[in-house]
N, CA, C and O atoms as a GROMACS GRO file, in nm:
protein
  616
    1MET      N    1  20.103  11.811   9.042
    1MET     CA    2  20.235  11.774   9.091
    1MET      C    3  20.342  11.876   9.050
    1MET      O    4  20.445  11.888   9.116
    2LEU      N    5  20.316  11.949   8.941
    2LEU     CA    6  20.411  12.050   8.896
    2LEU      C    7  20.391  12.176   8.979
    2LEU      O    8  20.282  12.233   8.982
    3ARG      N    9  20.496  12.219   9.044
    3ARG     CA   10  20.488  12.339   9.128
    3ARG      C   11  20.508  12.461   9.040
    3ARG      O   12  20.619  12.489   8.994
    4SER      N   13  20.399  12.534   9.016
    4SER     CA   14  20.400  12.646   8.922
    4SER      C   15  20.469  12.769   8.981
    4SER      O   16  20.504  12.772   9.099
    5VAL      N   17  20.487  12.869   8.897
    5VAL     CA   18  20.543  12.996   8.941
    5VAL      C   19  20.430  13.097   8.956
    5VAL      O   20  20.325  13.084   8.893
    6GLU      N   21  20.452  13.196   9.038
    6GLU     CA   22  20.354  13.302   9.059
    6GLU      C   23  20.399  13.425   8.983
    6GLU      O   24  20.515  13.467   8.991
    7VAL      N   25  20.305  13.483   8.907
    7VAL     CA   26  20.339  13.594   8.817
    7VAL      C   27  20.259  13.717   8.856
    7VAL      O   28  20.140  13.708   8.889
    8GLY      N   29  20.325  13.832   8.851
    8GLY     CA   30  20.258  13.960   8.871
    8GLY      C   31  20.229  13.992   9.017
    8GLY      O   32  20.260  13.915   9.108
    9THR      N   33  20.168  14.108   9.036
    9THR     CA   34  20.138  14.155   9.171
    9THR      C   35  20.025  14.074   9.236
    9THR      O   36  20.016  14.067   9.358
   10LYS      N   37  19.940  14.014   9.154
   10LYS     CA   38  19.829  13.934   9.208
   10LYS      C   39  19.869  13.788   9.230
   10LYS      O   40  19.786  13.708   9.272
   11LYS      N   41  19.995  13.754   9.201
   11LYS     CA   42  20.049  13.620   9.224
   11LYS      C   43  19.967  13.512   9.154
   11LYS      O   44  19.929  13.412   9.216
   12VAL      N   45  19.940  13.532   9.026
   12VAL     CA   46  19.866  13.434   8.947
   12VAL      C   47  19.959  13.315   8.922
   12VAL      O   48  20.072  13.332   8.877
   13LYS      N   49  19.911  13.194   8.950
   13LYS     CA   50  19.992  13.074   8.931
   13LYS      C   51  19.986  13.032   8.784
   13LYS      O   52  19.879  13.014   8.727
   14VAL      N   53  20.105  13.017   8.725
   14VAL     CA   54  20.116  12.976   8.585
   14VAL      C   55  20.207  12.854   8.580
   14VAL      O   56  20.317  12.855   8.635
   15SER      N   57  20.159  12.747   8.514
   15SER     CA   58  20.242  12.628   8.500
   15SER      C   59  20.265  12.590   8.354
   15SER      O   60  20.358  12.517   8.323
   16MET      N   61  20.177  12.641   8.264
   16MET     CA   62  20.190  12.600   8.125
   16MET      C   63  20.118  12.698   8.033
   16MET      O   64  20.012  12.751   8.068
   17LEU      N   65  20.176  12.720   7.916
   17LEU     CA   66  20.111  12.791   7.806
   17LEU      C   67  20.115  12.698   7.686
   17LEU      O   68  20.217  12.634   7.659
   18HIS      N   69  20.004  12.690   7.615
   18HIS     CA   70  19.999  12.599   7.500
   18HIS      C   71  19.942  12.672   7.380
   18HIS      O   72  19.837  12.736   7.390
   19PHE      N   73  20.010  12.664   7.267
   19PHE     CA   74  19.962  12.725   7.144
   19PHE      C   75  19.995  12.631   7.030
   19PHE      O   76  20.111  12.599   7.006
   20ALA      N   77  19.892  12.585   6.958
   20ALA     CA   78  19.907  12.492   6.846
   20ALA      C   79  19.984  12.369   6.891
   20ALA      O   80  19.934  12.291   6.973
   21ASP      N   81  20.105  12.349   6.840
   21ASP     CA   82  20.183  12.232   6.881
   21ASP      C   83  20.301  12.270   6.971
   21ASP      O   84  20.394  12.192   6.987
   22ASP      N   85  20.298  12.390   7.029
   22ASP     CA   86  20.403  12.436   7.120
   22ASP      C   87  20.350  12.443   7.262
   22ASP      O   88  20.237  12.486   7.286
   23THR      N   89  20.432  12.399   7.356
   23THR     CA   90  20.396  12.407   7.497
   23THR      C   91  20.515  12.463   7.574
   23THR      O   92  20.629  12.422   7.553
   24ILE      N   93  20.487  12.556   7.663
   24ILE     CA   94  20.589  12.610   7.752
   24ILE      C   95  20.547  12.576   7.894
   24ILE      O   96  20.436  12.606   7.936
   25PHE      N   97  20.638  12.511   7.969
   25PHE     CA   98  20.613  12.480   8.109
   25PHE      C   99  20.686  12.583   8.195
   25PHE      O  100  20.800  12.620   8.165
   26PHE      N  101  20.621  12.628   8.301
   26PHE     CA  102  20.681  12.719   8.398
   26PHE      C  103  20.679  12.649   8.533
   26PHE      O  104  20.574  12.601   8.577
   27CYS      N  105  20.793  12.642   8.597
   27CYS     CA  106  20.796  12.578   8.728
   27CYS      C  107  20.915  12.629   8.809
   27CYS      O  108  21.005  12.695   8.757
   28LYS      N  109  20.910  12.597   8.936
   28LYS     CA  110  21.020  12.636   9.025
   28LYS      C  111  21.141  12.548   8.996
   28LYS      O  112  21.130  12.438   8.943
   29ASP      N  113  21.256  12.600   9.032
   29ASP     CA  114  21.385  12.538   9.003
   29ASP      C  115  21.411  12.422   9.100
   29ASP      O  116  21.466  12.443   9.208
   30ASN      N  117  21.373  12.300   9.062
   30ASN     CA  118  21.411  12.182   9.139
   30ASN      C  119  21.398  12.055   9.054
   30ASN      O  120  21.325  12.052   8.955
   31THR      N  121  21.468  11.952   9.095
   31THR     CA  122  21.471  11.827   9.021
   31THR      C  123  21.334  11.762   9.017
   31THR      O  124  21.299  11.698   8.917
   32HIS      N  125  21.256  11.776   9.122
   32HIS     CA  126  21.121  11.718   9.126
   32HIS      C  127  21.038  11.767   9.007
   32HIS      O  128  20.975  11.688   8.938
   33ASN      N  129  21.038  11.898   8.984
   33ASN     CA  130  20.960  11.954   8.873
   33ASN      C  131  21.009  11.904   8.737
   33ASN      O  132  20.928  11.878   8.648
   34VAL      N  133  21.139  11.890   8.722
   34VAL     CA  134  21.195  11.840   8.596
   34VAL      C  135  21.148  11.696   8.572
   34VAL      O  136  21.114  11.659   8.460
   35MET      N  137  21.148  11.616   8.678
   35MET     CA  138  21.102  11.477   8.665
   35MET      C  139  20.952  11.472   8.635
   35MET      O  140  20.907  11.384   8.561
   36VAL      N  141  20.874  11.563   8.691
   36VAL     CA  142  20.730  11.568   8.662
   36VAL      C  143  20.708  11.602   8.515
   36VAL      O  144  20.624  11.540   8.449
   37ILE      N  145  20.783  11.699   8.462
   37ILE     CA  146  20.772  11.734   8.321
   37ILE      C  147  20.810  11.615   8.234
   37ILE      O  148  20.741  11.585   8.137
   38LYS      N  149  20.918  11.548   8.268
   38LYS     CA  150  20.962  11.430   8.192
   38LYS      C  151  20.851  11.324   8.193
   38LYS      O  152  20.823  11.262   8.090
   39SER      N  153  20.789  11.301   8.309
   39SER     CA  154  20.680  11.203   8.320
   39SER      C  155  20.560  11.244   8.236
   39SER      O  156  20.500  11.160   8.169
   40MET      N  157  20.525  11.374   8.239
   40MET     CA  158  20.412  11.421   8.159
   40MET      C  159  20.438  11.400   8.010
   40MET      O  160  20.348  11.358   7.936
   41LEU      N  161  20.559  11.428   7.966
   41LEU     CA  162  20.591  11.410   7.825
   41LEU      C  163  20.589  11.263   7.785
   41LEU      O  164  20.542  11.229   7.676
   42CYS      N  165  20.638  11.175   7.872
   42CYS     CA  166  20.632  11.031   7.844
   42CYS      C  167  20.487  10.982   7.839
   42CYS      O  168  20.451  10.903   7.752
   43CYS      N  169  20.404  11.029   7.932
   43CYS     CA  170  20.262  10.992   7.932
   43CYS      C  171  20.193  11.042   7.806
   43CYS      O  172  20.110  10.973   7.748
   44PHE      N  173  20.227  11.163   7.763
   44PHE     CA  174  20.171  11.218   7.640
   44PHE      C  175  20.204  11.127   7.522
   44PHE      O  176  20.118  11.097   7.440
   45GLU      N  177  20.330  11.082   7.514
   45GLU     CA  178  20.370  10.994   7.405
   45GLU      C  179  20.292  10.862   7.407
   45GLU      O  180  20.248  10.814   7.303
   46LEU      N  181  20.276  10.804   7.527
   46LEU     CA  182  20.205  10.677   7.539
   46LEU      C  183  20.057  10.690   7.501
   46LEU      O  184  20.002  10.604   7.431
   47VAL      N  185  19.994  10.795   7.548
   47VAL     CA  186  19.850  10.813   7.526
   47VAL      C  187  19.820  10.853   7.382
   47VAL      O  188  19.724  10.802   7.323
   48SER      N  189  19.900  10.942   7.325
   48SER     CA  190  19.869  10.996   7.192
   48SER      C  191  19.929  10.914   7.077
   48SER      O  192  19.881  10.920   6.964
   49GLY      N  193  20.033  10.838   7.106
   49GLY     CA  194  20.103  10.768   6.999
   49GLY      C  195  20.198  10.858   6.923
   49GLY      O  196  20.263  10.814   6.828
   50LEU      N  197  20.207  10.985   6.965
   50LEU     CA  198  20.299  11.082   6.903
   50LEU      C  199  20.432  11.081   6.978
   50LEU      O  200  20.441  11.028   7.089
   51LYS      N  201  20.532  11.140   6.918
   51LYS     CA  202  20.663  11.151   6.982
   51LYS      C  203  20.698  11.297   7.005
   51LYS      O  204  20.675  11.382   6.919
   52VAL      N  205  20.754  11.327   7.121
   52VAL     CA  206  20.803  11.461   7.150
   52VAL      C  207  20.937  11.476   7.079
   52VAL      O  208  21.025  11.391   7.094
   53ASN      N  209  20.953  11.582   7.002
   53ASN     CA  210  21.076  11.606   6.929
   53ASN      C  211  21.174  11.680   7.020
   53ASN      O  212  21.173  11.803   7.028
   54PHE      N  213  21.259  11.604   7.090
   54PHE     CA  214  21.350  11.664   7.185
   54PHE      C  215  21.462  11.743   7.116
   54PHE      O  216  21.525  11.828   7.180
   55SER      N  217  21.486  11.717   6.988
   55SER     CA  218  21.587  11.797   6.918
   55SER      C  219  21.538  11.940   6.896
   55SER      O  220  21.619  12.030   6.873
   56LYS      N  221  21.406  11.961   6.901
   56LYS     CA  222  21.350  12.096   6.889
   56LYS      C  223  21.318  12.156   7.026
   56LYS      O  224  21.286  12.274   7.036
   57SER      N  225  21.327  12.075   7.131
   57SER     CA  226  21.292  12.122   7.266
   57SER      C  227  21.408  12.199   7.327
   57SER      O  228  21.524  12.168   7.303
   58ARG      N  229  21.373  12.299   7.406
   58ARG     CA  230  21.474  12.382   7.472
   58ARG      C  231  21.435  12.401   7.618
   58ARG      O  232  21.318  12.398   7.654
   59LEU      N  233  21.536  12.421   7.702
   59LEU     CA  234  21.515  12.448   7.843
   59LEU      C  235  21.580  12.580   7.876
   59LEU      O  236  21.695  12.604   7.841
   60GLY      N  237  21.506  12.666   7.942
   60GLY     CA  238  21.560  12.796   7.983
   60GLY      C  239  21.532  12.820   8.129
   60GLY      O  240  21.437  12.764   8.185
   61GLY      N  241  21.612  12.901   8.190
   61GLY     CA  242  21.592  12.930   8.331
   61GLY      C  243  21.617  13.076   8.362
   61GLY      O  244  21.704  13.140   8.304
   62VAL      N  245  21.538  13.126   8.455
   62VAL     CA  246  21.556  13.262   8.504
   62VAL      C  247  21.609  13.251   8.646
   62VAL      O  248  21.545  13.189   8.731
   63SER      N  249  21.724  13.309   8.672
   63SER     CA  250  21.790  13.304   8.802
   63SER      C  251  21.821  13.160   8.843
   63SER      O  252  21.809  13.125   8.961
   64VAL      N  253  21.859  13.077   8.746
   64VAL     CA  254  21.899  12.939   8.773
   64VAL      C  255  22.046  12.928   8.740
   64VAL      O  256  22.090  12.973   8.634
   65ARG      N  257  22.124  12.868   8.830
   65ARG     CA  258  22.266  12.851   8.805
   65ARG      C  259  22.289  12.762   8.684
   65ARG      O  260  22.216  12.665   8.663
   66GLN      N  261  22.388  12.794   8.606
   66GLN     CA  262  22.417  12.724   8.481
   66GLN      C  263  22.438  12.573   8.500
   66GLN      O  264  22.384  12.496   8.420
   67PRO      N  265  22.513  12.528   8.602
   67PRO     CA  266  22.529  12.382   8.619
   67PRO      C  267  22.396  12.310   8.643
   67PRO      O  268  22.374  12.200   8.593
   68GLN      N  269  22.307  12.374   8.719
   68GLN     CA  270  22.174  12.315   8.742
   68GLN      C  271  22.097  12.304   8.611
   68GLN      O  272  22.036  12.202   8.582
   69LEU      N  273  22.102  12.411   8.532
   69LEU     CA  274  22.030  12.415   8.406
   69LEU      C  275  22.079  12.303   8.312
   69LEU      O  276  21.998  12.238   8.247
   70TRP      N  277  22.211  12.282   8.306
   70TRP     CA  278  22.267  12.176   8.222
   70TRP      C  279  22.224  12.038   8.273
   70TRP      O  280  22.199  11.948   8.193
   71MET      N  281  22.217  12.022   8.404
   71MET     CA  282  22.174  11.894   8.460
   71MET      C  283  22.027  11.867   8.423
   71MET      O  284  21.993  11.756   8.382
   72TYR      N  285  21.941  11.968   8.436
   72TYR     CA  286  21.800  11.954   8.399
   72TYR      C  287  21.786  11.921   8.251
   72TYR      O  288  21.704  11.838   8.213
   73ALA      N  289  21.866  11.987   8.168
   73ALA     CA  290  21.860  11.962   8.024
   73ALA      C  291  21.900  11.819   7.991
   73ALA      O  292  21.843  11.758   7.901
   74SER      N  293  21.997  11.766   8.062
   74SER     CA  294  22.038  11.627   8.036
   74SER      C  295  21.929  11.530   8.080
   74SER      O  296  21.910  11.427   8.015
   75ILE      N  297  21.856  11.560   8.186
   75ILE     CA  298  21.744  11.475   8.229
   75ILE      C  299  21.635  11.475   8.123
   75ILE      O  300  21.577  11.371   8.092
   76LEU      N  301  21.607  11.593   8.065
   76LEU     CA  302  21.501  11.606   7.964
   76LEU      C  303  21.550  11.574   7.823
   76LEU      O  304  21.471  11.571   7.729
   77ASN      N  305  21.680  11.551   7.809
   77ASN     CA  306  21.739  11.520   7.679
   77ASN      C  307  21.712  11.632   7.577
   77ASN      O  308  21.669  11.607   7.465
   78CYS      N  309  21.740  11.755   7.619
   78CYS     CA  310  21.719  11.869   7.531
   78CYS      C  311  21.834  11.968   7.548
   78CYS      O  312  21.924  11.947   7.630
   79GLU      N  313  21.830  12.077   7.472
   79GLU     CA  314  21.934  12.178   7.478
   79GLU      C  315  21.894  12.292   7.572
   79GLU      O  316  21.777  12.311   7.603
   80VAL      N  317  21.994  12.366   7.617
   80VAL     CA  318  21.970  12.485   7.699
   80VAL      C  319  21.961  12.604   7.605
   80VAL      O  320  22.045  12.620   7.516
   81MET      N  321  21.859  12.686   7.624
   81MET     CA  322  21.845  12.804   7.538
   81MET      C  323  21.892  12.928   7.612
   81MET      O  324  21.903  12.930   7.735
   82LYS      N  325  21.919  13.030   7.536
   82LYS     CA  326  21.962  13.156   7.593
   82LYS      C  327  21.845  13.251   7.602
   82LYS      O  328  21.755  13.249   7.518
   83VAL      N  329  21.845  13.334   7.704
   83VAL     CA  330  21.743  13.437   7.722
   83VAL      C  331  21.806  13.568   7.678
   83VAL      O  332  21.920  13.594   7.716
   84PRO      N  333  21.741  13.652   7.601
   84PRO     CA  334  21.603  13.642   7.554
   84PRO      C  335  21.590  13.542   7.440
   84PRO      O  336  21.687  13.514   7.368
   85PHE      N  337  21.470  13.488   7.424
   85PHE     CA  338  21.442  13.396   7.316
   85PHE      C  339  21.316  13.442   7.244
   85PHE      O  340  21.243  13.529   7.292
   86THR      N  341  21.292  13.383   7.129
   86THR     CA  342  21.176  13.422   7.048
   86THR      C  343  21.070  13.313   7.057
   86THR      O  344  21.100  13.195   7.038
   87TYR      N  345  20.948  13.353   7.084
   87TYR     CA  346  20.834  13.262   7.086
   87TYR      C  347  20.719  13.329   7.014
   87TYR      O  348  20.683  13.442   7.046
   88LEU      N  349  20.661  13.260   6.917
   88LEU     CA  350  20.555  13.316   6.832
   88LEU      C  351  20.599  13.450   6.772
   88LEU      O  352  20.521  13.545   6.763
   89ASP      N  353  20.726  13.453   6.732
   89ASP     CA  354  20.786  13.570   6.670
   89ASP      C  355  20.791  13.692   6.762
   89ASP      O  356  20.797  13.806   6.716
   90MET      N  357  20.788  13.666   6.893
   90MET     CA  358  20.794  13.773   6.991
   90MET      C  359  20.913  13.746   7.084
   90MET      O  360  20.935  13.632   7.126
   91GLU      N  361  20.988  13.849   7.115
   91GLU     CA  362  21.103  13.834   7.203
   91GLU      C  363  21.056  13.824   7.348
   91GLU      O  364  20.985  13.912   7.397
   92VAL      N  365  21.096  13.716   7.414
   92VAL     CA  366  21.060  13.694   7.554
   92VAL      C  367  21.186  13.705   7.637
   92VAL      O  368  21.287  13.640   7.608
   93GLY      N  369  21.181  13.786   7.738
   93GLY     CA  370  21.296  13.804   7.826
   93GLY      C  371  21.380  13.925   7.792
   93GLY      O  372  21.476  13.954   7.862
   94GLY      N  373  21.346  13.995   7.685
   94GLY     CA  374  21.417  14.117   7.649
   94GLY      C  375  21.365  14.234   7.733
   94GLY      O  376  21.262  14.223   7.800
   95ASN      N  377  21.436  14.343   7.729
   95ASN     CA  378  21.396  14.460   7.806
   95ASN      C  379  21.306  14.549   7.720
   95ASN      O  380  21.354  14.625   7.636
   96HIS      N  381  21.176  14.538   7.742
   96HIS     CA  382  21.080  14.614   7.662
   96HIS      C  383  21.077  14.762   7.696
   96HIS      O  384  21.003  14.839   7.634
   97ARG      N  385  21.157  14.802   7.794
   97ARG     CA  386  21.164  14.945   7.829
   97ARG      C  387  21.269  15.018   7.745
   97ARG      O  388  21.280  15.140   7.752
   98ARG      N  389  21.344  14.944   7.667
   98ARG     CA  390  21.446  15.004   7.582
   98ARG      C  391  21.392  15.030   7.442
   98ARG      O  392  21.310  14.954   7.390
   99THR      N  393  21.439  15.138   7.383
   99THR     CA  394  21.392  15.179   7.251
   99THR      C  395  21.426  15.076   7.144
   99THR      O  396  21.345  15.050   7.055
  100ASN      N  397  21.546  15.015   7.151
  100ASN     CA  398  21.584  14.919   7.047
  100ASN      C  399  21.497  14.794   7.048
  100ASN      O  400  21.485  14.727   6.946
  101PHE      N  401  21.435  14.761   7.160
  101PHE     CA  402  21.341  14.649   7.166
  101PHE      C  403  21.222  14.675   7.073
  101PHE      O  404  21.182  14.587   6.998
  102TRP      N  405  21.168  14.796   7.078
  102TRP     CA  406  21.052  14.831   6.995
  102TRP      C  407  21.091  14.857   6.850
  102TRP      O  408  21.006  14.855   6.762
  103GLY      N  409  21.220  14.882   6.826
  103GLY     CA  410  21.268  14.899   6.689
  103GLY      C  411  21.242  14.774   6.606
  103GLY      O  412  21.216  14.783   6.486
  104LYS      N  413  21.250  14.656   6.670
  104LYS     CA  414  21.223  14.529   6.600
  104LYS      C  415  21.077  14.521   6.559
  104LYS      O  416  21.045  14.470   6.452
  105VAL      N  417  20.988  14.571   6.643
  105VAL     CA  418  20.845  14.572   6.611
  105VAL      C  419  20.819  14.665   6.493
  105VAL      O  420  20.746  14.630   6.401
  106ILE      N  421  20.879  14.782   6.496
  106ILE     CA  422  20.862  14.880   6.388
  106ILE      C  423  20.916  14.822   6.257
  106ILE      O  424  20.854  14.840   6.152
  107GLU      N  425  21.029  14.755   6.264
  107GLU     CA  426  21.086  14.693   6.144
  107GLU      C  427  20.995  14.584   6.089
  107GLU      O  428  20.981  14.570   5.967
  108LYS      N  429  20.933  14.509   6.176
  108LYS     CA  430  20.839  14.404   6.133
  108LYS      C  431  20.720  14.466   6.060
  108LYS      O  432  20.676  14.415   5.957
  109ILE      N  433  20.667  14.576   6.113
  109ILE     CA  434  20.556  14.645   6.048
  109ILE      C  435  20.600  14.698   5.912
  109ILE      O  436  20.527  14.686   5.813
  110ARG      N  437  20.720  14.757   5.907
  110ARG     CA  438  20.772  14.812   5.782
  110ARG      C  439  20.786  14.702   5.676
  110ARG      O  440  20.749  14.722   5.561
  111LYS      N  441  20.839  14.587   5.714
  111LYS     CA  442  20.856  14.476   5.619
  111LYS      C  443  20.722  14.426   5.569
  111LYS      O  444  20.706  14.395   5.451
  112ARG      N  445  20.625  14.417   5.660
  112ARG     CA  446  20.492  14.368   5.621
  112ARG      C  447  20.429  14.463   5.520
  112ARG      O  448  20.368  14.419   5.422
  113LEU      N  449  20.444  14.593   5.543
  113LEU     CA  450  20.386  14.691   5.451
  113LEU      C  451  20.461  14.695   5.318
  113LEU      O  452  20.400  14.718   5.214
  114ASP      N  453  20.593  14.674   5.321
  114ASP     CA  454  20.671  14.675   5.197
  114ASP      C  455  20.627  14.565   5.102
  114ASP      O  456  20.629  14.584   4.980
  115ARG      N  457  20.587  14.449   5.156
  115ARG     CA  458  20.544  14.339   5.071
  115ARG      C  459  20.416  14.371   4.995
  115ARG      O  460  20.391  14.319   4.887
  116TRP      N  461  20.337  14.459   5.054
  116TRP     CA  462  20.207  14.491   4.995
  116TRP      C  463  20.207  14.626   4.926
  116TRP      O  464  20.103  14.691   4.918
  117LYS      N  465  20.315  14.670   4.877
  117LYS     CA  466  20.332  14.804   4.821
  117LYS      C  467  20.207  14.861   4.755
  117LYS      O  468  20.206  14.978   4.717
  118GLY      N  469  20.106  14.783   4.740
  118GLY     CA  470  19.984  14.835   4.682
  118GLY      C  471  19.980  14.824   4.532
  118GLY      O  472  19.915  14.905   4.465
  119LYS      N  473  20.049  14.727   4.478
  119LYS     CA  474  20.052  14.711   4.332
  119LYS      C  475  19.911  14.698   4.275
  119LYS      O  476  19.880  14.753   4.169
  120PHE      N  477  19.827  14.627   4.345
  120PHE     CA  478  19.693  14.600   4.293
  120PHE      C  479  19.584  14.660   4.382
  120PHE      O  480  19.467  14.622   4.370
  121LEU      N  481  19.621  14.751   4.471
  121LEU     CA  482  19.524  14.807   4.565
  121LEU      C  483  19.491  14.952   4.530
  121LEU      O  484  19.578  15.028   4.488
  122SER      N  485  19.366  14.987   4.549
  122SER     CA  486  19.326  15.128   4.535
  122SER      C  487  19.378  15.204   4.656
  122SER      O  488  19.430  15.144   4.750
  123MET      N  489  19.363  15.335   4.655
  123MET     CA  490  19.405  15.416   4.769
  123MET      C  491  19.328  15.375   4.894
  123MET      O  492  19.385  15.365   5.002
  124ALA      N  493  19.197  15.350   4.880
  124ALA     CA  494  19.116  15.307   4.995
  124ALA      C  495  19.164  15.171   5.045
  124ALA      O  496  19.168  15.147   5.165
  125GLY      N  497  19.200  15.082   4.953
  125GLY     CA  498  19.251  14.950   4.990
  125GLY      C  499  19.382  14.960   5.065
  125GLY      O  500  19.406  14.888   5.162
  126ARG      N  501  19.468  15.051   5.019
  126ARG     CA  502  19.596  15.072   5.088
  126ARG      C  503  19.576  15.124   5.229
  126ARG      O  504  19.642  15.078   5.323
  127ILE      N  505  19.485  15.218   5.245
  127ILE     CA  506  19.457  15.275   5.378
  127ILE      C  507  19.402  15.167   5.470
  127ILE      O  508  19.440  15.158   5.586
  128CYS      N  509  19.311  15.086   5.418
  128CYS     CA  510  19.252  14.977   5.496
  128CYS      C  511  19.362  14.878   5.539
  128CYS      O  512  19.365  14.835   5.655
  129MET      N  513  19.450  14.842   5.447
  129MET     CA  514  19.560  14.749   5.477
  129MET      C  515  19.654  14.810   5.580
  129MET      O  516  19.697  14.740   5.672
  130LEU      N  517  19.686  14.937   5.566
  130LEU     CA  518  19.774  15.006   5.660
  130LEU      C  519  19.716  15.004   5.800
  130LEU      O  520  19.786  14.972   5.897
  131LYS      N  521  19.589  15.038   5.812
  131LYS     CA  522  19.523  15.038   5.944
  131LYS      C  523  19.523  14.899   6.004
  131LYS      O  524  19.546  14.882   6.124
  132SER      N  525  19.496  14.799   5.922
  132SER     CA  526  19.492  14.661   5.969
  132SER      C  527  19.627  14.615   6.022
  132SER      O  528  19.635  14.559   6.132
  133VAL      N  529  19.732  14.640   5.946
  133VAL     CA  530  19.867  14.597   5.986
  133VAL      C  531  19.912  14.671   6.110
  133VAL      O  532  19.961  14.610   6.205
  134LEU      N  533  19.897  14.803   6.109
  134LEU     CA  534  19.942  14.882   6.224
  134LEU      C  535  19.868  14.844   6.352
  134LEU      O  536  19.930  14.837   6.458
  135SER      N  537  19.740  14.819   6.343
  135SER     CA  538  19.666  14.788   6.465
  135SER      C  539  19.692  14.645   6.511
  135SER      O  540  19.708  14.623   6.631
  136SER      N  541  19.695  14.547   6.421
  136SER     CA  542  19.708  14.408   6.465
  136SER      C  543  19.846  14.378   6.523
  136SER      O  544  19.855  14.316   6.629
  137ILE      N  545  19.952  14.419   6.456
  137ILE     CA  546  20.086  14.389   6.508
  137ILE      C  547  20.112  14.465   6.637
  137ILE      O  548  20.162  14.407   6.733
  138SER      N  549  20.079  14.593   6.641
  138SER     CA  550  20.106  14.670   6.762
  138SER      C  551  20.022  14.620   6.880
  138SER      O  552  20.071  14.614   6.993
  139LEU      N  553  19.896  14.584   6.856
  139LEU     CA  554  19.812  14.531   6.964
  139LEU      C  555  19.865  14.398   7.015
  139LEU      O  556  19.861  14.371   7.135
  140PHE      N  557  19.914  14.315   6.924
  140PHE     CA  558  19.971  14.187   6.964
  140PHE      C  559  20.085  14.208   7.063
  140PHE      O  560  20.090  14.142   7.167
  141TYR      N  561  20.177  14.298   7.031
  141TYR     CA  562  20.290  14.323   7.119
  141TYR      C  563  20.248  14.394   7.247
  141TYR      O  564  20.294  14.359   7.356
  142MET      N  565  20.161  14.492   7.235
  142MET     CA  566  20.122  14.568   7.353
  142MET      C  567  20.033  14.488   7.447
  142MET      O  568  20.018  14.525   7.564
  143SER      N  569  19.973  14.379   7.400
  143SER     CA  570  19.896  14.294   7.490
  143SER      C  571  19.988  14.209   7.575
  143SER      O  572  19.946  14.156   7.678
  144PHE      N  573  20.111  14.195   7.533
  144PHE     CA  574  20.207  14.112   7.606
  144PHE      C  575  20.296  14.195   7.698
  144PHE      O  576  20.331  14.151   7.807
  145TYR      N  577  20.333  14.314   7.653
  145TYR     CA  578  20.425  14.399   7.729
  145TYR      C  579  20.354  14.526   7.775
  145TYR      O  580  20.267  14.579   7.707
  146LYS      N  581  20.394  14.572   7.892
  146LYS     CA  582  20.347  14.702   7.937
  146LYS      C  583  20.423  14.808   7.859
  146LYS      O  584  20.545  14.798   7.842
  147THR      N  585  20.352  14.908   7.811
  147THR     CA  586  20.417  15.016   7.737
  147THR      C  587  20.418  15.143   7.820
  147THR      O  588  20.325  15.170   7.896
  148LYS      N  589  20.523  15.220   7.806
  148LYS     CA  590  20.538  15.342   7.884
  148LYS      C  591  20.487  15.460   7.803
  148LYS      O  592  20.535  15.486   7.693
  149VAL      N  593  20.389  15.530   7.857
  149VAL     CA  594  20.334  15.648   7.792
  149VAL      C  595  20.332  15.761   7.894
  149VAL      O  596  20.276  15.747   8.003
  150SER      N  597  20.393  15.872   7.859
  150SER     CA  598  20.394  15.991   7.945
  150SER      C  599  20.443  15.963   8.086
  150SER      O  600  20.384  16.010   8.183
  151GLY      N  601  20.550  15.885   8.099
  151GLY     CA  602  20.611  15.864   8.230
  151GLY      C  603  20.543  15.759   8.315
  151GLY      O  604  20.584  15.738   8.429
  152ARG      N  605  20.440  15.692   8.265
  152ARG     CA  606  20.376  15.584   8.344
  152ARG      C  607  20.352  15.464   8.253
  152ARG      O  608  20.346  15.478   8.131
  153TYR      N  609  20.339  15.346   8.315
  153TYR     CA  610  20.316  15.225   8.237
  153TYR      C  611  20.169  15.197   8.225
  153TYR      O  612  20.095  15.207   8.323
  154ASN      N  613  20.126  15.161   8.104
  154ASN     CA  614  19.986  15.128   8.077
  154ASN      C  615  19.970  14.981   8.052
  154ASN      O  616  19.858  14.934   8.028
   0.00000   0.00000   0.00000
């Protein structure tokens, strides 16, 4: 019943992403979809016995007029969020083609390495830790965003 959005050149239909206790719904801009989401959340509460924490819930829109967004938020009893926003410690909706966007990633790597200054690690242990941090954080971000190398996107 939820009318999903199509993503990318292959027009892959996406309606939801779920990670641990977080869920993101993607749908076209209309009241029908908002009511479907509201119904799904109510059904979830009835079936699971759990409650959706609407004070932590946010609604965001891409190319949606502000009055519409506020109306949808009032139906869902949640707040409107601003784009770009952070999800799983990753900026969503930011311009990944700008240098300052990647500066945040570099700073995150720097902070992670600073905590492990190697007080109790041998040189080999430090090298192993460095390789691990540099590869895992950068791969995490690069799996989500296209990166520009030598004038083309990879």
